[in-house]
N, C-alpha and C positions, 0 to 999 in steps of 0.2 A: 505494499498500499504506500505510495507515494505522499511523504508530510512535506511542506514546505513550514518552516515557522521565523517569523518575524522578531526582530529587536530592534532596539533603539530611538522608537518614536517617543515626544516627549514634548512638551511645551518651551518654547524657546521665542525672544524678542525677534520682532523685524528686524531685519539686518544678522541677525544670528546664522548660527550653522545647527546642524546635525546629521548623522550617518546612521542608514539603516543597512540592515543586516538581514538575510536571510540563508536560513541553511535547508539544503534539500537533502533527504533521506528514504529509502522505500524504490531508489532506482538510480540508474545515471541518467544524464541527459546529453548523452556524450553526440553532438550533431545537431542538439539544439541547444535554443537559445534562451536567457532566460533575460528577467528585466519587471518593471516594476508600472504598475497602475494605480490610480487614483480614484478615489470618488468622496467629493464633496456634499454637505447635507441638500439636498433639493435637485442635487446633478445625476448626469447619468456615469458611471465609471468611464473614466477616460487614459489613455496611454500617457507614460510618462517617459521610461528608458528604455531601452534593449540591449545587451548584448550577445554575441557569437560566442559558442562554443570555446572554440580558439581563443575568444577576445580581441579578435582582429577585428571586430567590424561592431560599433555601436550607432543608436540610433537615439534622436531626444524630438521629444516635442517641443513645437518651438517657442513654446510658452516657461519652460526651463533650459533650455540651451544656450550656453555661459556660466550658468550658475550650477546645475547639477551636474556629477560624474559619480558614471557608472562604472563598474569591475567587478573581475570574478576571478574566480579561485576555480578552476574544473578538478584540480586533486582535490579539495577538499567540497567539491559542492557549494558553495556557495556562491554569493551575490551581494556588492553592498551600493549603495546609493548616498553620497557624499553630496548635502544638499547646501548650498551656503547662500548667502546674500537672500537669505528667505522673506516672503511677504507673505502680509496675511493670505491671499489672495491662493496661497499654497496649503493653508488650512486645508484638510483630508484625513481618511484613512487610508493610506496606503497600503499594496498588494503586491506580495511580491507573485511571482506569475514565472511557470518554467513551459517547456516549449513554445514557446512564445512565435507567433506567426504573422506575418503579413500581408492581408488580404489589397486588394485594387480597393475596398473601402475601408480602412483601417487595420489598427490591431486586434489580435486577441490571443489569449492563452488557452491550452487543453490541463493545467494544473493552476492552484491558486490555493495561497495562503488563508487564515482566518484574517489578516491584518493588524495595523497597528497604528494608533493614532497620532498625526500632527498638528499642534497647532499652535500658529503663530499670532504671539497678538501685535498690536500694533501699541 
């Protein structure tokens, strides 16, 4: 059974930083990407960032590009999201995802974590 466990969420002031981590277990995700999505209150879940299994390729939503950095350790089946220059609009539940897929219409994933709350105060 696949498990994705997130950690590192919390409360931070605008302009601050947080680092999210996700550890995957139950199977390896060789040749599959991992990533992060988020869902703010009253909004749909949206793509944040993804990284290829090799770590050689990454993608970001326009809203976070230049502020967030995704990284991975495929030997440990972990992925991290370094979030800098946080804004109140970054407030959301952040979900780790595995087997991330890019469709013509957007991004999705086959496996999801339970989510971790990130709150940015103004």
